[in-house]
N, C-alpha and C positions, 0 to 999 in steps of 0.2 A: 610748438611749444605756447600754452597758455600762460599769458602774463596776469602775475597775482598783483603786483604792485607795478605801478605805472610810474615810467622813467622821468616824464614830463612833471609829475607832483613831487619826486624826490627833487629835481631840480628848484623848484619852489619851496620844496620844504613847508608844505602847507599843514593844515590840520587835518586835511584828508589824508595825507602821506603819514604822520604821525599815528592816526588811528589804525591806518592798514597794517602800520607795522606792530602795534598792540595785538591786532590780530593774529598777524601770522607767528608772532614770536610765543602767544599763547597756544596757539595750534601746533605749534613745533614740540613745545614743552608735555603736551598731551601726548603727542605722537611718539615721543622718547619714553614716556611712561608705559605706553602699550607695547611698544616693542621689548622693554626690559621684560614686561612682565610673560610676554608672549615666548620670550628666549628662555626664561627661568621655566616656564611649563613645557617646553620642550625638552629641557634638561631632565626635568622631573621625570616626564616620560621615557627618555631614552633609558635612565638609570632603572626605574620599574620593569621596561621592557627586557634589560639585560638581566636582571633578577629574575626575572621570568624565564627566560631562555636557560640561565644557570640552573633553575629547579627542575626545566623539562629536562633539560640534560641529564640530571641526576636520576628523574624518573625513567628515562630513556636506558639508563645504564643497571638500574636495577630491573627492566625487561630483560635486557641482555645477559644479566647474572642469572635470572631464572631459565632463560633459554639454554646457557651453558648446564643449569643444573638438571634441566631435563632432557640430557643427551641422549639418553635411554630412549624416550619417545620421539620419533623423528618427526609426527606431524606436530607436536607443541614446539619442539625446536625449531624447525623451519618457519613455521607461523610466528612465533614471537622476534626471529632473527629479521624477517620481513617486515614487520609491523616497526621494531627499532630502528631498522634503517629508513623507513618513511617518515617516521618521526626525525631523525636526525637531519632530514633534507628539510624539514619543515623548520627545524632550529635554524639550519645555514641560511634558508630565505628569511626568516625571522631577524637575524645579526644583519643581514643584507639591507634591509628594510630600516632598521634602526642605523645604520652606517650613512643611509642616504637622508633620513631626517637630520642627522646632526649635522651632514653637509651643506643641505638646501634650507632648514630653517634656522639651525643656531649658529652655524660658522657664516654665513652670506648674512643675515640680520645683524648679527653682532659686529660684521664690518661696516655695514651701511651706519650702525649707530656710532661706531667708535671713530669713522673716518669722515663721514659727510657731516653728521649733526655736529662733530666737533669744528670742522670748518666753519659751520654758521656760527656757533659760537663765538670763534675767533673774532669772525668778522662782526658780529654784533658789538665785541670788546671794543674794538677799535672805532665803529661807530658811534658808541655811546661818549668814548672819549674825545674825539674831535667835536662830536656835537656840544659837548661842555666847553671846550676851548671855543668855539665859536661864538657860544651865549657870551662866554667872558669877554671876548674880542668886541662883541656888540654894546656891552655895556661899558665898557672902558671908552669906548669911541665916542659914546654919548654923552659922557661926563668929562671930557675935555673942554674947557674954556676957549671961546674963540680968541681971546686975546694972546693966548699961549699958541704961536703958529707952528712952534717946531715939535710941540707935543700932538698938535692937531695931525701933522703928516706923519707923526710915527704911528699913532692911533690908527690913521687911514690904513697904511702900509700892512699892519698887522691885521688888520679887517680884511683887506683885500687877499692876503696869503692865506689866512684861515679859512675864507669862503671857497676858495679855489681847493683847498685840500679837503673841505668837506664834501665838495660836491664831487671829487674822486672816490672818498671813501664810501659816501652815499651809494654812488652808482655801483661801485663793488659789492656792496651788501646786498641792494636789492637783486643785482644778478646772482647772488649767492641764493636768497632766498628764491627766486624763480627756477633753480637748476635745481635744488632739493625738493620744491615742490612737484616738480615734474621727474625727478629721480625716483623719488620714494614710491611712487605708483607702479615703476617699473621693477624694483626690486622686490617688492611686497608681492605682486604676482608671480614674478619669475619664481622666488622661492616656493610659494605654494602650488604652483603648477608642478615644480619637480618633486614635490612631497607627494602629490597627487599621482603622477605618473609611478613614483616607486612603489604605492598601495596598489596600482592596476598591475604593475608586473608580478609582485606578491601574491596577488590574488590568483592571476592566470597562473602562475607557477604551481600553487597549492590544487587548482582546479586539475591542471595536466597530470600532475603527480598521483592524486588520487582517481583520478580517471583510469590510469592503468592499473592502479590496485584494485579498483571494483570488481573485475573479473574472479580474481583469487578469493575477495571477500566473500562472492557470492557462493564459491565451491565450498570454502571453508563452513559458511552457514548450513550447506546440505550436509557436511560431514557431521557437524554437531546434531543435525537432527537425528541423523542414523547412531551418533554417539548415546544420545538420551535414550534410544529405544534399548539399546544394547546394555547400557548400565541399569535399566530397568528389570531387563531379561535377568542379567547377572545378579542383581539384588534377589529376585524369585529364587533362582537356585541355590544361592547361599542361605535363604532362610529355610527352604527346603531341606538342606543339609544340617543346618542348626539343629532345626527339629528332630532329624534323624538321629544325630548324635546324643540329642538328650533323652531319646527313647532306649540307647543301647546303654549298657551296665558299665561299669569302668574296669571288670576284670580282664578286658582285653587289653590293658594298658601294657601288661608285660608279656605280651605275646613274641614280640620280636627281639627278645634277651638272648637268643642262641647265639653262641659264640661260633664265628666262621674263620678258621685258620686259613682258608684259601681264598680270603677276600682280595678282589683286585686292587684296592688301595692300600693293603697292607694291616688296615685294623682290625684286629682279631674280635675286640667288643669295645664299646664307649658307652658312657652316661654318667649320672650324677652320683657323687658319693660325698658324704661327710669324711673329714680328715682331721684326727687330732694332730693340734699342733704341739712342737717340741718345747714350748716355750714353758716357763713357770706355772701358767695359769690352765693349761692344758685346753685350750680352747678347740671348739669344733667349728670347722669351714666347710662350707659346701663347694665342692669343685669339680669341674668335667674331666673325667678319667679315661683314658684310652690303655688298651694294650696293642702296641706296634711295635715291630722290628724287634721283638725279642726283648722289649723294655716296657714298664710301666711308669705312665708319664701324665700330668695334669695340668689344667689351664684355666686361670681364673675368668679371663675374657677371650673370645675367640681369635683376636689380633696379637695376643700375647705370646712369647716363644713357649714352648711346652717345658716344662720343670719335670725333671726324671727323677723319680722316686728309686727305681731298681736299673740299674745300668745294662745288668745280664740275669734274665730270668733263672739262668740255668744255675745260678748262686742263691737262689733264695726259695724260700718254703712258705706255704698258707696255711693257715689254721683258724679255726673258730675260737671265739672270744665270748665265753660264757660268765667269767668272773668280773665282769663291768656291770656298771648301773644300766648303761644303754642298750638296746636290743640290735638285734642284727648287725653285731660287730663280727669283724674279722681281722685277721693281722698276717701283713707280707714280713717275713724275716729275711735279710740278708746277713753276711758276715759282718757289714760295719753298721749296721742300724736295723729298726723295725719300723714299721707303719701301721698304726691303728686305723682301720677304716670303718664306716657303718653306711650299709644300704637302707634302703625305704622300706623294705619288706624281707620276709625270710626267702622267698622265691627269688628276688634280687641277689640276696647273698650267695645263695647255692649257685646262682647261675654266673656269678663274680668268682667265687673259687673254682668253680670248673674250668672256667675260661683261664684263671692262672695257672692250674693245675695242666690244661693241655697244651698250653704255651710252652712250660717247662718242657713237657714230653716232646712236641715239636723241636724245640731248639736243641735237646740233647739227640734227636735223630738226624736234624741236619747235620750237625757237627760230626756224627760217627759215618754219616755218608760221605763228607767230603775227606775225612781220615780214610774211610776205604778206597776212594778213587786215588789218594796220593799214595797207598799201600799198592796199588795194583799197575802204578808206573814202574817200568823198567828201571832196575838199580844198577850200578855198577859193582862189578864184583872186584873185591881187593880194595876198594877205595877207601884213602884213610878218611878221619872225620876232618881234618886240617883242609885236604883239596875238596872235599864235598863243601865245606864252608865257603871257601874259595871260588867256588863254580857258583853257589849262589850269589855271592856279591857281584860277579861280573854279569851275571844274567838279569840283573835289576831284580833282586826279590822283594818280599813285604817290609814295610818298617820293623816289624817284627824280627825277621829272620836277619836284616841288616845289623841292626842293635845288639841283638843276640851273639853276632862274630867276635863282638869287643868281649877283651879279658875280663872274666867276672860277672858279666851280663848275665850270663843263665840261671844265675840265682838272685834273690831279691837282695839287694844291697843293705837290707836293715836286719832281716830274719833268717835269710838263707833259704828260702822256699822256694824251689825249682820252677821253671819256666814262667818268669813274671810278665805279665802283660801290661804293665803300666810304667810309665816314665816322668821323672821329674825333669822337665826341658831346660832350667835354669842350672840345676847341680849336673844334670847329663849322667843320670842313674837310671836303673830298674827298678821297680818295685812288684810286689803281689797286691793284691787287691784291698787287703786290710792295711796293709802300712801306706798304701796310697791314699786311703782314707783318712788316717792319721796326718799324713803329709797337708792333705786340703784343710785339715783343722788348724794347720799352722799358720795360714795365711799365704798369699801370693808375695807377699814380700820376701819370704822364705823359700817356698817350693811351690812351683807351678805343675801341676800334675796334667798328664795327658795321656790318653789309651793308645797303645801300640797298634792296635787292631780295629777300634771304633773310630779314630779321629784321622783327618786328614794332614799329613805331613809334609812342609815345605822342605824343598832340597837343603836348605841352609842349616834348617833345624837337625834333619839326619845329619848333616856332616858334623855338627856341634856334638851329638850323642857320639859320634863316634871317635871324637877326639879326646872324649874323656874316658867314662866307662867307671863301672863300680870298684875296680882295683884302684884306681888313681883316686878317687872321691874319699875313699875308705884310706887311704894311705896318708890323706889330711885329716878327714874329721876324725878317725880312729886312732892316731898315732899314738895316743898315750893310755888307750884301753888295757892292754896288758899292763903295762907300769902302774898303773892306778889300780890294779887289780877288780877291773869292773867286768860283770860278766854280761856278753853281748846275748840279747833274746834270742832264741832258736824257734823255728815252725812249732806251733801248738803252745805257747807261752800264752798268757793271759794278755787281751788287749792292754789293760792297765801297765802290765810291765813294759809293753812295746812303746806306748805313748809317752812313759816317763824317760826311756831310752833314747828315741827320736828326738825329743823335746831338749836332753841333754846335749845331743849330738849335734844338732842343727841350730837351735835357737841360743842355747847357753854356750856352744862350743867349748865344752868342759875338756874335750878328748884331744884339741888341737894342739899340736907341737910348734910352738911359736916360734924354735930356733931352727926347724926345716930340715932337722937331719933325718927325721923318720920318712919324710917325703923323697930326701935322695935315696935312701937305702931301698924303700918300696920302688921307686922308678927303675934303679939297677936290676932289680930281678925281673921287672916287665920285661926289660929289654933283653936279660938273658933267655927269657923262657920264647919272647918272638924269634929270637935267633935260632933257636931249637926246633922250634914250628917251622919255621922256614926250610930248615934244612930236613926235615922231615917230610915236608911235602916234595921238595926238588929230587930226594931220591925213590920216589915212587914211578916204575916203570910200566905199570900195568894198565894205562890211561891209552885211550884212543888219541889219535893225533889232534883231534878237534878239542878233546878234553884237558889234553897237554897245554895247548894254546890257552885255554880259558885259564889253568893253574899259573901258567907263566905270565898272565897280566896281572892276577890277583896278588902274585909275588913281587912284582915290580911297584904294585902299590905298597905291598907290607914294608919293602926294603926302604921306600921313600919316607913311612912312618916311623923305621927304625934308625935313620939317619937324622931325622928330625930330632926323636927322642934321645939319641946319644947327644945330641948337641945340647937338649935341655940338661941331661945330666952333668956334663961338663961344664955347662956355663952358669948352672945354678949355685956353685959353690962361692961365684964371684957377686950372686947377689942376695944370698939369705940373710945377710946382715943388713940390708937396705930395711928402711921403713915401707910398712906396707903398702902405702899408696904410691911410694916410688915402684916398688917392686911391681905392683900391678901396671904402672905405666909403662916401664921398661920391657916387660913381658907381653903387653899388648902388641908393641911394635915388633918384638920377635916372634909372632904368631905362636907363643908358647902359653896353650890354655892350661895345661895343669899347673904353671906357675902362675897364672892368672887365679884361678882357682884358689890355690894356697894362698894368696895375697889377699883375697876376700875373705876366706877363713879366718885368716890372722887379723881381721878387722879393717881392710883397706876400704875407703870411701870410693865407690865405683864412679863419682865425679870429681875425683880428686884432681886439683890445679896444679900444673908446675909454673911457678912464678918464674923461672929460669927461661923457660920456652914460652913466652908470651902467653901464659896462663892455659896451655893445652891442656887438656884431658885424654885420659887414657883410650877413650873413643876417636880422639882425633888422631891418637898414635897409631891404633889399628888402620886407621884410613893409611897412614902414611908407610904402615907396614905392607898395606896391600892384602890384607886378611879379611873377606868376608866373614869366614867363620869366627874369627875374634870379635868382629862388629857384631855379631849375632848373639854371642855369647854375652858381652856387654849391654846388649840392649834388653836382654832376656832378665839381666841381674840389676834392671834400674837406671841403666845410664841415659843421661838427657840427651837426646838426639839434635836439641835447639842449642845447646851450650856454645857459646862463641868465644874464641881467644881475645886477645889483646888487639889484633887487628881487625876484628869484626867478624872473621870468618869462622863458620861453623863445622861439622863434619860433612855436611852437604856440599859447603863450598870446596873443601880440600878434596873431597872424591871427585868433583868436576874439574879442579885444575888438573887433578892427576889422571883424569880420563877412565877413573875406575867406575866402567857403567854399572856392574853388578852390587856395588856398593851405593851407588846413586838409588838403582832401583830399589835397594833395602831401605834406605831412610827415607823415600819418598811413601813406601808402605808403612813405615812406624810413625809417620806424622810429622817428618821434617817440615819446617817452614820455609818453602821455596821462595818468598817474596824478600827474605831476610837480606841486608845490603851490608857490605866490608866497608872499611873504611875509605875506599874508592870510590863507594856507590854503587857496586856493580853486586847483582845478585846472580847467582847460580846460573839462569838462563842466559843472561848476556855475557857470563864467563865461558858457558859453552858455545855460545855463537861464535865469540872470538875464536875459541881453538877448533871450531869448524869440526865438532865431535858430533855427528849426525844422530848418534844413537843415543847420547844423551840429551839433546836439543828434541829429540822426540819423546823420550820420557818425560820431560819437564814441561812439554808443552801439553802432552796428554793429562798430565797430573792436574796442571793448572786448568785444563778445559773441565776435567772431572768436578774439580773445585768450584767453578763457576756453575756448573749444571745442578750441582749438589745445592747451592746457595738460592739458585732461582727456580727449585723443583716446586711444583704446581700440582695441579690436579691429574695429570697424566704420565706421573711417575718420574723417572730419573733416566732419560735415554741416553745409551752410551756408555752406562757403567758397567756391563757385562764384558764390553769388548775393553773398555780400559783394565777391567781386571785379568781377562784373558792375557792382554800383551804384558802385562806386567808380570804374570806367572809364567811366561815364556821368556824372560828376560831372566827370572830366578833361576829358573832349569839352567839355563845356559850358563849364567854367572857361574852354580854350583857344579856343572859337568863338563863346560867347554869354555872356562874364563879366558883362553887364549882368544877368542875370537872377540870378546868384548874389550880387551885391555888393547887398545889400539896406538896406544902412545907410551913412550918410555916412562917409568915410575921416577920422577924427579923429585927432588925434596922442595915441597912448596912452602916449607917455613921459612926458607930464604927470601921467598917472593912477597 
């Protein structure tokens, strides 16, 4: 160790010692300033480096986004992905370098300044204090008169003690100076050497990384040269095609306007047409029209769902329109509305008219072929209409055939037109096409119209239709027609007459008997007719054994309906004086759909709450009653699937507690909140897990999984959604056709829990 301040001079306290101390103290002060400045510069460098790494990372993420966007181009995607990965590695190396700089420069030098220099400053303070005390002792000793012997002795003793203390403090101060002078060399060189080694490792890692990437970059450069040549060739080809097209006339634009009835994609013809709006301004809008599946549809954008102009081309006609100002117009007229269209040329107009006429003829021909095939099937001799209907019901017929088995459904509920093909699912009635159009104009809060032949029917909706029917609903909504002297419109009446009657019947409810007497009489007649039909079917002895079994199964089902309807008739006398909301509430528990329809017609609020039973609603009562069809009926009529009672439990909670798997499936499909918790803090999933109901646990977990996938849906669609829908569809069919397989627990009254 090199001695900066001599210990001998320290003991003498000579001027050379004091001068050396001044030099050392000035040097230490300057050293502290330099080190503070270097630490601050290091902090600034680290902050700037981290900002650079953050900006570089954003740039790298932009490259990755571009790579994902170019997923259809494998070369661009692979190259950008590889480059972004390399840049990410360099960002990691940079972060390591800055961390090492922080440890070696900032942290290490800060420790040296805060600890070693502080010790030096503390030693200097003690030295200065003792030095001043020594000077005071010397001055006092010199001033004592020789005549005062006791003062002389006292001053001498103080001076001796002060000198001894001064020597110890001075030696400690000199030692601290020498240690500091020696240590600063090692600390500064050690921190800088560590920092330089960090740079060496950084550049070595970068060199190794890009050495591995270099062959790929060379190959990519060769591919780029080929791409430039190919792009130049394609540009020449496009320029040649452009000049060729310019030389051709525009007369060939309409060459591909022939309609193709046998097209593989089912589109007979498609193209742009102007459509006149039905608003007051009669504006014209250009839309993309197509004829497909015996329908005329259009869409504004390619991703939009097609808007149906004509449901069934067999019910419409097409004609030229020469009585308006615009040219090339033609009109498609259906029983419910007309649509004015305009083509771009006369040739286009003729092509569209021909396409519509051809589609109409094709639709009639296909329908005739289907009817001919049905006629060629062997028919049973001496078979009654009742037994034929029962056989269709058992064999799993179409929605149209099944719904038409219900009394009164073979004719339109409002005008009596035979063979109706439309239905109102919330009312449970069948309608002709013209009356269905009027029902649509009422709004979905009054009537929800669906086709019996074109739409897909869920099993619970079919059961709902079979629980009601035209006779039942008319006995409610037309109870006072005869008493009021109102003439019901018949087939062939003007549309305005039908509209006025239907509005008065369903919107204004003018013909509803609030006393309920007409409903009871009509239900009794229905029961009598059903009993006679059952007896008629049971006396038919001309059927085969298999056919008799079929009729027998249908008869059993009819007996169940008759037994339920008899209970409805006898029990209604005790409920007809109730307020409509309470009547709906009780009928929902009794699974009595006719009484529920009557209560709604009399003004019952579908979400009426019973304050005497924890604010339960009719939908919750339907859950207690165990009826899937009653729940579906209430939901179709606007029931709130997420209403909860005073204990915080909604229909989904109660269905889970009772183990009604079919109802759980229905509520999940209708948007029930599966995360809602009751007053005990339990959601439906936790309730199902506690009850060990595997089916409901599976349904709830699937619904929750599907919800999470829908929330995180990104560029690649929504995986698993089709599987989710298939599983729920299977549960729905099982709940409607084989409910005993799903209701694994006894139906206890969860209202007590």
